[in-house]
C-alpha positions as CSV (number, residue, x, y, z in Angstrom):
1,M,0.1,-0.4,-0.2
2,K,1.4,3.6,-1.0
3,D,2.0,6.4,1.7
4,L,-0.4,9.1,1.5
5,P,0.9,12.5,-0.1
6,V,0.0,14.4,3.2
7,G,1.5,17.8,3.9
8,T,3.3,17.8,0.5
9,N,3.0,19.5,-3.1
10,S,6.3,18.8,-4.1
11,F,6.1,16.1,-6.7
12,S,9.9,15.2,-7.1
13,K,9.4,14.4,-3.2
14,I,5.8,12.5,-3.9
15,I,7.7,10.3,-7.5
16,E,10.8,9.5,-5.3
17,D,9.1,8.4,-1.8
18,G,7.0,6.3,-3.9
19,H,4.0,8.2,-2.4
20,I,0.2,8.2,-4.4
21,Y,0.4,10.5,-7.2
22,V,-3.0,10.9,-9.1
23,D,-1.5,11.6,-12.7
24,K,-2.8,14.8,-14.6
25,T,0.4,14.6,-16.8
26,K,-2.2,14.1,-19.7
27,Y,-4.2,17.6,-19.2
28,L,-0.4,19.6,-19.1
29,Y,1.3,18.0,-21.9
30,N,-2.0,19.4,-23.8
31,I,-1.6,22.6,-21.7
32,I,2.3,23.2,-22.7
33,K,1.7,22.0,-26.6
34,K,-0.5,25.5,-26.7
35,K,2.6,27.7,-25.7
36,L,-0.1,30.1,-24.3
37,P,-0.1,32.2,-21.4
38,H,-2.8,30.1,-18.9
39,F,-4.7,30.5,-16.2
40,L,-7.0,28.7,-14.0
41,S,-9.3,29.2,-11.1
42,R,-9.4,26.4,-8.6
43,P,-10.7,26.5,-4.8
44,R,-7.7,26.6,-2.1
45,R,-6.4,23.1,-1.1
46,F,-7.5,21.7,-4.5
47,G,-4.2,20.6,-5.6
48,K,-3.0,23.7,-7.8
49,S,0.4,24.2,-6.1
50,L,1.3,20.6,-7.0
51,L,0.2,21.0,-10.5
52,L,2.4,24.1,-10.5
53,D,5.5,22.1,-9.1
54,T,4.5,19.1,-11.7
55,L,4.8,21.8,-14.5
56,K,8.4,23.1,-13.3
57,E,9.7,19.3,-13.1
58,I,8.9,18.9,-16.8
59,F,10.1,21.9,-18.2
60,L,13.3,21.6,-16.0
61,G,13.4,18.2,-18.4
62,H,13.7,15.8,-15.1
63,R,12.3,13.1,-17.6
64,N,12.8,10.5,-15.2
65,L,10.5,11.6,-12.4
66,F,7.8,10.7,-14.9
67,E,8.6,7.3,-15.9
68,G,5.0,5.2,-16.0
69,L,3.1,8.6,-16.2
70,Y,1.2,10.1,-19.8
71,I,3.8,12.5,-20.6
72,Y,6.4,10.1,-20.4
73,D,6.1,8.5,-23.7
74,Q,4.8,11.6,-25.5
75,P,6.8,13.4,-28.1
76,Y,7.7,16.0,-25.8
77,D,11.4,17.3,-26.2
78,W,12.3,17.5,-22.3
79,E,14.7,20.2,-23.2
80,P,15.5,22.3,-19.7
81,H,14.3,25.8,-19.3
82,P,14.9,28.4,-16.9
83,V,12.0,28.3,-14.8
84,I,10.4,31.4,-12.1
85,H,8.0,29.8,-9.4
86,L,6.3,32.2,-7.3
87,D,3.8,31.6,-4.6
88,M,1.8,35.0,-3.7
89,S,0.6,33.4,-0.6
90,T,3.4,33.8,1.4
91,I,3.8,37.4,0.1
92,D,3.3,40.5,2.8
93,Y,-0.1,42.1,1.7
94,S,-0.1,44.4,4.4
95,S,0.5,47.8,2.3
96,P,1.9,48.4,-1.1
97,E,5.3,49.1,0.1
98,E,5.4,46.0,2.2
99,L,4.3,44.1,-0.6
100,N,7.2,45.6,-3.1
101,I,9.8,44.5,0.1
102,S,8.3,41.1,0.4
103,L,8.1,40.3,-3.7
104,L,11.8,42.1,-4.1
105,S,13.1,39.4,-1.2
106,D,11.7,36.4,-2.8
107,L,13.4,37.4,-6.3
108,R,16.6,37.9,-4.3
109,T,16.3,34.8,-3.0
110,F,16.2,33.0,-6.2
111,A,18.6,35.0,-8.1
112,K,21.1,34.1,-4.6
113,K,20.4,30.8,-6.1
114,E,21.6,31.1,-9.4
115,N,24.1,33.1,-8.3
116,F,22.8,35.9,-10.2
117,D,24.2,39.6,-9.0
118,I,21.1,41.9,-9.5
119,A,21.9,45.4,-8.3
120,D,17.9,46.9,-8.7
121,N,15.8,47.7,-5.5
122,K,12.8,47.8,-7.6
123,P,10.7,44.6,-7.6
124,V,9.5,45.7,-11.3
125,D,13.2,46.3,-12.4
126,F,14.8,43.1,-10.7
127,F,12.2,41.0,-12.3
128,K,12.6,42.2,-15.9
129,R,16.5,42.1,-15.5
130,L,16.1,38.2,-13.6
131,L,14.3,37.4,-16.6
132,E,17.3,38.4,-18.9
133,D,20.1,36.6,-17.0
134,L,18.2,33.6,-17.1
135,S,17.4,33.3,-20.6
136,A,21.5,34.3,-21.2
137,M,22.6,31.7,-18.9
138,Y,20.7,29.0,-20.7
139,G,21.7,29.6,-23.9
140,E,19.2,32.5,-24.6
141,K,16.4,30.0,-23.9
142,R,13.2,31.4,-22.7
143,V,12.0,31.4,-19.2
144,V,8.9,29.2,-18.0
145,V,7.0,31.4,-15.5
146,L,4.8,29.7,-12.8
147,I,2.7,32.4,-10.1
148,D,0.9,30.5,-8.1
149,E,-2.1,32.1,-5.7
150,Y,-1.6,35.4,-7.5
151,D,-4.7,36.6,-5.9
152,A,-3.9,36.5,-2.5
153,P,-2.7,39.5,-1.4
154,I,-5.4,41.1,-2.8
155,L,-8.0,38.7,-1.3
156,R,-6.9,39.0,2.2
157,N,-7.7,42.9,2.3
158,I,-11.0,43.0,0.3
159,P,-12.9,44.1,3.3
160,N,-10.6,47.2,3.3
161,S,-11.4,48.0,-0.6
162,G,-9.2,50.8,-0.8
163,L,-6.2,49.0,0.6
164,A,-7.3,45.9,-1.7
165,E,-7.7,48.5,-5.1
166,D,-3.7,49.9,-4.1
167,I,-2.4,46.1,-3.4
168,R,-3.9,45.7,-7.2
169,D,-2.7,48.4,-8.7
170,A,1.1,47.3,-7.2
171,L,0.3,43.9,-9.0
172,K,-0.6,45.1,-11.7
173,L,2.8,47.2,-12.3
174,F,4.2,43.9,-11.0
175,Y,2.6,41.8,-13.8
176,S,3.0,44.0,-16.6
177,V,6.7,42.5,-16.8
178,L,5.1,39.5,-18.4
179,K,3.9,41.5,-21.1
180,S,7.0,43.9,-22.0
181,K,9.5,40.6,-21.9
182,E,7.4,38.3,-23.7
183,A,9.8,37.8,-26.2
184,L,12.2,35.7,-23.5
185,L,9.0,33.8,-21.9
186,R,8.4,29.5,-23.0
187,F,5.3,29.3,-20.8
188,I,3.0,31.3,-18.3
189,F,0.6,29.4,-15.8
190,I,-1.0,31.2,-13.1
191,T,-3.6,30.0,-10.5
192,G,-5.8,32.0,-8.1
193,I,-9.3,31.5,-6.4
194,T,-10.6,34.7,-7.8
195,R,-10.8,36.2,-12.1
196,F,-11.0,39.5,-11.0
197,T,-12.7,41.7,-13.8
198,K,-9.8,44.7,-13.7
199,T,-7.0,43.3,-12.6
200,S,-4.2,43.8,-15.8
201,I,-2.9,40.3,-15.6
202,F,-6.1,39.3,-17.7
203,S,-6.2,42.2,-19.9
204,D,-2.1,42.7,-20.3
205,L,-1.0,39.4,-21.8
206,N,-2.1,38.4,-25.1
207,N,-4.1,35.3,-25.7
208,L,-4.4,34.8,-22.2
209,R,-6.3,31.2,-21.9
210,D,-8.7,30.6,-19.0
211,I,-9.3,27.0,-18.7
212,T,-11.4,27.4,-15.3
213,L,-14.6,26.0,-17.2
214,H,-13.2,25.1,-20.0
215,P,-14.5,21.5,-21.2
216,K,-11.4,19.8,-21.5
217,Y,-10.0,20.5,-17.9
218,P,-13.0,19.7,-15.6
219,N,-10.9,17.4,-13.9
220,V,-7.3,19.0,-14.0
221,C,-7.4,19.1,-10.1
222,G,-9.2,16.9,-8.0
223,F,-10.0,12.8,-8.4
224,T,-12.4,11.7,-10.7
225,I,-14.2,8.5,-9.3
226,D,-12.1,6.4,-11.6
227,E,-9.2,7.7,-10.0
228,F,-10.3,7.5,-6.6
229,D,-10.8,3.9,-7.2
230,A,-8.0,3.1,-8.8
231,H,-5.5,4.3,-6.3
232,F,-7.3,4.3,-2.6
233,Q,-8.5,0.8,-3.0
234,E,-6.6,-0.9,-0.4
235,H,-6.5,2.4,2.0
236,M,-10.2,2.1,2.0
237,E,-9.8,-1.7,3.1
238,D,-7.7,-0.8,5.7
239,A,-9.8,2.1,7.1
240,L,-13.1,0.4,7.2
241,E,-12.7,-1.7,10.9
242,P,-11.3,1.7,12.7
243,L,-14.6,3.4,11.1
244,I,-16.8,0.2,12.1
245,K,-15.5,0.0,15.7
246,R,-16.0,3.9,15.9
247,K,-19.4,3.9,14.6
248,S,-18.9,5.9,12.0
249,L,-20.1,2.9,9.7
250,A,-23.0,0.7,10.8
251,L,-21.7,-2.8,12.0
252,G,-21.2,-5.3,8.7
253,S,-20.3,-2.6,6.7
254,S,-18.6,-3.3,3.4
255,V,-15.4,-1.2,1.7
256,D,-18.9,-0.1,-0.6
257,D,-21.0,1.3,1.9
258,L,-17.5,3.2,3.0
259,R,-16.9,4.6,-0.7
260,A,-20.8,5.4,-0.8
261,K,-20.1,7.8,2.4
262,L,-17.1,9.0,1.1
263,L,-19.0,10.0,-2.0
264,E,-21.6,11.8,-0.1
265,W,-19.2,13.8,2.2
266,Y,-15.9,14.6,-0.6
267,D,-17.2,14.2,-4.1
268,G,-19.3,16.2,-6.2
269,Y,-17.6,19.5,-7.3
270,S,-17.9,19.9,-11.2
271,W,-16.8,23.0,-13.5
272,D,-18.8,21.3,-16.6
273,G,-21.7,19.8,-14.7
274,T,-21.1,15.8,-16.3
275,T,-17.7,15.8,-14.6
276,K,-17.4,15.2,-10.8
277,V,-14.6,15.5,-8.6
278,L,-13.5,14.6,-5.1
279,N,-11.7,17.2,-3.2
280,P,-7.9,15.8,-2.8
281,W,-7.5,17.4,0.6
282,S,-10.2,16.0,2.4
283,V,-9.6,12.6,0.9
284,L,-5.7,12.6,1.8
285,N,-6.7,13.8,5.3
286,F,-9.6,11.3,6.1
287,F,-7.4,8.4,5.0
288,D,-4.3,9.9,6.8
289,L,-6.6,10.1,10.4
290,Q,-9.3,7.5,9.2
291,K,-12.2,9.6,10.2
292,F,-14.9,11.9,8.4
293,D,-14.6,15.3,9.3
294,N,-14.5,18.9,8.1
295,F,-10.9,18.8,7.0
296,W,-11.1,21.3,3.5
297,F,-13.5,23.7,5.6
298,E,-11.0,24.0,8.3
299,S,-8.4,24.9,6.1
300,G,-9.1,25.7,2.9
301,T,-11.7,28.7,3.7
302,P,-10.4,31.9,3.1
303,K,-11.1,34.7,5.7
304,F,-12.2,36.8,3.1
305,L,-15.4,35.0,1.8
306,V,-16.5,34.4,5.4
307,D,-16.0,38.1,6.2
308,L,-18.3,38.6,2.9
309,I,-21.1,36.4,4.3
310,K,-21.0,38.3,7.7
311,E,-21.2,41.4,5.3
312,R,-23.9,40.4,3.3
313,K,-25.7,39.2,6.1
314,M,-26.5,36.1,4.0
315,T,-28.6,33.4,5.6
316,L,-30.2,30.0,5.1
317,D,-32.9,31.1,3.1
318,L,-30.5,31.3,0.3
319,F,-30.2,27.4,0.0
320,D,-33.4,26.8,1.0
321,N,-33.5,24.4,-2.4
322,D,-30.1,23.6,-2.2
323,S,-29.3,25.6,-5.5
324,T,-29.5,29.0,-7.1
325,I,-29.5,30.0,-10.8
326,I,-27.2,32.6,-12.1
327,T,-25.9,33.6,-15.8
328,N,-22.7,34.4,-17.3
329,S,-21.1,35.4,-14.1
330,L,-19.3,32.8,-12.7
331,N,-15.9,34.0,-13.7
332,N,-15.5,37.5,-13.2
333,V,-15.4,39.7,-9.7
334,D,-14.9,42.9,-9.1
335,I,-13.3,44.3,-5.8
336,D,-15.8,47.4,-5.8
337,N,-18.9,45.0,-6.2
338,F,-18.1,41.5,-4.5
339,E,-21.5,39.3,-5.4
340,P,-21.0,36.4,-3.3
341,I,-22.5,33.8,-5.5
342,P,-19.9,33.8,-7.9
343,V,-17.7,34.2,-5.4
344,M,-19.0,31.4,-3.3
345,F,-18.9,29.5,-6.7
346,Q,-14.8,30.2,-7.7
347,A,-14.2,29.6,-3.5
348,G,-15.5,25.9,-3.5
349,Y,-18.9,26.6,-1.7
350,L,-21.0,26.1,-4.6
351,T,-20.3,23.8,-8.0
352,V,-21.9,23.7,-11.4
353,D,-24.9,21.0,-11.7
354,Q,-26.2,21.7,-15.1
355,I,-25.3,24.1,-17.6
356,E,-28.2,24.9,-20.1
357,N,-28.4,27.9,-22.5
358,E,-25.5,29.9,-20.8
359,E,-27.2,29.4,-17.6
360,Y,-25.8,27.9,-14.2
361,L,-27.4,25.8,-12.1
362,L,-25.0,26.0,-8.6
363,V,-25.5,23.4,-6.1
364,L,-23.7,22.5,-2.7
365,P,-21.2,20.0,-3.8
366,N,-21.4,17.5,-1.0
367,L,-22.0,16.7,2.9
368,E,-18.5,18.1,4.0
369,V,-19.8,22.0,2.7
370,K,-23.4,21.7,3.8
371,S,-22.2,21.1,7.4
372,S,-19.6,23.6,7.1
373,L,-21.6,26.2,5.7
374,F,-25.0,25.9,7.5
375,S,-22.4,26.0,10.8
376,N,-20.9,29.4,9.7
377,L,-24.0,31.2,8.8
378,L,-25.6,29.8,12.0
379,S,-22.7,30.8,14.0
380,L,-23.2,34.4,12.9
381,K,-26.2,34.6,14.6
382,T,-25.5,32.2,17.6
383,S,-23.2,31.9,20.1
384,F,-20.7,28.2,20.3
385,K,-22.8,27.5,23.3
386,T,-25.8,27.5,21.4
387,I,-24.2,25.7,18.1
388,S,-23.4,22.8,21.2
389,K,-26.2,22.8,22.1
390,L,-27.8,22.2,18.5
391,K,-25.2,19.6,18.0
392,A,-26.9,17.7,21.0
393,H,-30.4,18.4,19.8
394,A,-29.8,16.8,16.1
395,E,-27.9,13.9,18.0
396,V,-30.9,12.8,19.9
397,L,-33.4,13.5,16.6
398,H,-30.7,11.1,14.8
399,K,-31.2,8.5,17.4
400,A,-34.8,9.1,17.6
401,L,-35.0,8.5,13.7
402,S,-33.3,5.6,13.7
403,Q,-35.4,4.0,16.4
404,K,-38.7,4.9,14.1
405,N,-39.8,6.9,17.9
406,A,-42.5,9.4,16.4
407,R,-42.7,10.9,19.9
408,D,-39.1,11.7,20.6
409,I,-38.7,12.9,16.9
410,E,-41.3,15.6,17.7
411,T,-39.4,16.2,20.8
412,S,-35.8,16.7,19.5
413,F,-36.9,18.4,16.4
414,G,-38.6,21.0,18.6
415,K,-35.9,21.5,20.8
416,F,-33.6,22.0,17.9
417,L,-35.9,24.8,16.3
418,S,-36.2,26.6,19.5
419,S,-32.5,27.0,19.7
420,V,-32.0,28.3,16.2
421,S,-32.1,32.4,16.7
422,L,-35.3,34.2,15.9
423,Q,-33.6,36.4,14.1
424,L,-33.2,33.6,11.4
425,H,-36.8,32.5,11.2
426,N,-38.6,32.6,8.0
427,P,-42.2,31.1,8.6
428,K,-42.2,28.5,5.5
429,E,-41.9,25.2,4.7
430,S,-38.3,25.3,2.6
431,Y,-36.5,27.1,5.8
432,Y,-37.9,23.8,8.6
433,Q,-36.6,21.5,5.3
434,T,-33.2,23.4,5.6
435,L,-33.6,23.1,9.0
436,F,-33.9,19.5,8.6
437,M,-31.2,19.0,6.7
438,F,-28.8,21.1,9.1
439,A,-29.6,18.7,11.6
440,M,-28.6,15.3,9.7
441,T,-25.2,17.3,9.0
442,L,-24.2,18.0,11.9
443,V,-24.1,14.4,12.9
444,N,-22.4,13.2,9.9
445,Q,-25.8,11.8,8.3
446,S,-26.2,12.5,4.7
447,V,-30.1,13.8,3.7
448,K,-30.9,14.4,0.1
449,V,-33.7,17.1,-0.2
450,E,-36.0,18.2,-3.1
451,E,-35.0,15.3,-4.7
452,A,-36.5,13.8,-7.9
453,S,-38.3,10.5,-7.3
454,G,-41.6,9.2,-8.6
455,E,-43.9,11.3,-9.7
456,G,-42.5,14.7,-8.4
457,F,-39.7,16.0,-6.1
458,L,-39.7,14.7,-2.2
459,D,-38.8,16.8,0.5
460,A,-35.6,14.6,2.3
461,S,-34.6,11.3,2.2
462,V,-32.4,9.9,5.3
463,D,-30.6,6.7,4.6
464,I,-29.5,5.4,8.1
465,P,-27.3,2.2,7.6
466,G,-28.7,-0.9,9.0
467,I,-31.9,0.8,9.5
468,G,-33.0,1.7,6.1
469,V,-34.8,4.7,4.3
470,F,-36.9,7.8,5.6
471,I,-39.4,9.3,2.9
472,I,-39.9,12.7,4.5
473,E,-42.5,14.6,3.6
474,M,-42.6,18.3,5.5
475,K,-45.3,20.5,6.1
476,Y,-46.2,23.8,7.8
477,L,-48.8,24.9,9.6
478,K,-49.7,28.6,9.8
479,A,-51.5,30.3,12.1
480,K,-55.0,31.3,10.6
481,D,-54.9,35.1,10.4
482,Q,-58.5,37.1,9.9
483,D,-58.2,40.1,7.7
484,T,-61.1,42.1,7.3
485,E,-61.6,45.9,7.6
486,D,-64.2,45.5,10.1
487,I,-63.0,43.3,12.9
488,V,-65.4,42.9,16.0
489,T,-64.0,41.9,19.1
490,D,-65.9,41.7,22.7
491,D,-68.7,43.9,20.9
492,K,-65.6,46.7,19.5
493,V,-65.6,47.5,16.1
494,T,-61.5,47.7,15.2
495,K,-61.6,49.4,12.2
496,G,-58.7,48.6,9.2
497,K,-56.5,46.1,11.4
498,V,-55.9,42.3,11.3
499,T,-56.3,40.6,14.4
500,K,-54.9,37.0,14.8
501,V,-57.3,34.3,15.3
502,I,-55.9,32.0,18.0
503,M,-56.5,28.7,17.3
504,T,-57.5,26.2,20.5
505,E,-55.7,23.0,21.3
506,E,-58.0,21.0,20.1
507,E,-58.2,23.0,16.8
508,I,-54.5,23.1,16.4
509,N,-54.3,19.1,16.7
510,D,-57.0,18.8,14.3
511,E,-54.7,20.8,11.5
512,L,-51.7,18.9,12.4
513,N,-53.3,15.6,11.6
514,K,-55.1,16.9,8.6
515,L,-51.5,17.8,7.3
516,T,-49.9,14.9,8.9
517,L,-52.5,12.7,6.5
518,E,-52.1,14.6,4.0
519,A,-48.0,13.9,4.1
520,L,-48.3,10.5,4.5
521,R,-51.0,10.7,1.1
522,Q,-48.9,12.5,-1.1
523,I,-45.5,10.1,-0.6
524,D,-48.1,7.5,-1.6
525,E,-49.8,9.2,-4.8
526,K,-46.3,10.4,-5.9
527,N,-44.6,7.2,-5.8
528,Y,-41.4,8.7,-3.7
529,A,-40.8,5.3,-2.4
530,D,-40.5,3.4,-5.6
531,K,-36.8,3.9,-6.4
532,Y,-35.8,2.9,-2.9
533,C,-38.1,-0.2,-2.4
534,T,-35.8,-3.1,-3.4
535,P,-35.2,-6.1,-2.0
536,G,-33.8,-6.2,1.8
537,K,-34.0,-2.8,2.0
538,K,-36.7,-1.2,4.8
539,V,-38.5,1.9,3.2
540,Y,-40.3,4.2,5.6
541,K,-42.6,7.3,5.2
542,M,-42.5,9.8,7.5
543,A,-44.5,12.8,7.7
544,L,-42.9,16.1,9.5
545,V,-45.7,18.9,10.4
546,V,-44.2,22.4,12.0
547,Y,-46.4,24.6,13.8
548,K,-45.1,27.9,15.5
549,R,-41.8,27.3,14.8
550,T,-41.5,24.6,17.8
551,T,-44.5,22.5,17.8
552,V,-43.7,19.1,16.0
553,K,-45.8,16.3,14.6
554,A,-44.1,13.1,13.2
555,V,-45.6,9.8,12.1
556,I,-44.0,7.4,10.8
557,K,-44.8,4.3,9.0
558,E,-43.2,1.3,7.0
559,I,-43.7,0.7,3.5
560,K,-44.7,-3.0,3.0
561,E,-43.1,-4.4,-0.4
């Protein structure tokens, strides 16, 4: 069993140490044949740095490292080129002055390794001279420039738009060298999270080829399911028993069960609406620690996104239906008008589910992102203590669901709802549907919402290993309002006001029972359960009705084959 390449982006180290390497050189070979400057946007912790380091080894001519990989047998000349590899995530971004000092320091460090003595004290002039000296040292060979996380200094200053623009302008001047010294350059590859509309890296470079949404490169980063199966089978077998002992998997679970849960947690990213890839950072950390956790969110969430969520006061309502449609606005982001949906797509919180007539249907990609995002949204309005309380109620709810105990479901879900801040409350069915989904994700239980099944879309389905599938139809009972011009109360006439009619407890119970029966009947009439009714699989239909935020009515019935 090969070791996991955890904690390294060095291609040579991964190969020389015999670690797992998922071969992406087919895509790199096709890219470098074009000899055009390329740009790729992907979320953090998604393999961009390893991709650039692999390109570096190709252009340095280290063919021996690529034996057994796609590019090894291709008609490539392996002629060494000088390579400048800049990681902008390590640059000081506190001010334009500090940015220039930090850039100059990195360039000087590189020049020292090449035994160059360059006297220039401005990053732009130093960069020009460095390109000239490198080309001359390699016998007038053209230079390869690789820039990782080009936008990091800008993104870290997004809350201060004035400083972000100053940083952008400083970078604009620095990147302009790539245009002025174009004749000395063999290849340019730039990565980042966002694509800013006004950043000169996109306006000054001739023929910049943006492959972010290119149909030939949807899986240039990340692991496809086929790649995952080919490289991680032994690691799945190794992790199975520890996960069963920790009760992360049901007793008697197979490798196939583990694979299915892994895909629910970490798969689902797509840039073309067809090809799905797993998050490499999460997969590697899962196998390293042998547990399900929100690995990517903890290390891959940029601070600017958290700040944006707070600034725009985004709530659970935005994700009521688990999707949103936007048009022609996935790539470009403007510092002056930081729209949340394109930013959340570029940062990895939303992904492409379908593309039709220039419209993108975006969804939350997987359980890790759903759980992390909902926790983050709720934390803006609630304390850490409240989040802990919500998780405790969610654990009781999940146990009650596993035991098919309707009364405990009513109590625990009611307590869960009452713990959510009133500031988030939205009196409609989709709000409670979203909170139910969040309760399940808090306890690492996959839940599907608004899923096409039978003759419609069921509200939610929960598949609990070893227990069965629960087909859930949710209803919201609105308090009855009386809206008339003249309302008589205790022989008094109130003009032009709305008076709520308070239902008696008996009337409330009658209405709850009616909606419960309606929900169960809808499951039957729409044939929601048909796709789940397979031999040996237990399937249950459940009605879940909410009244006035915290009153819950639940009924569970087994669907007989």
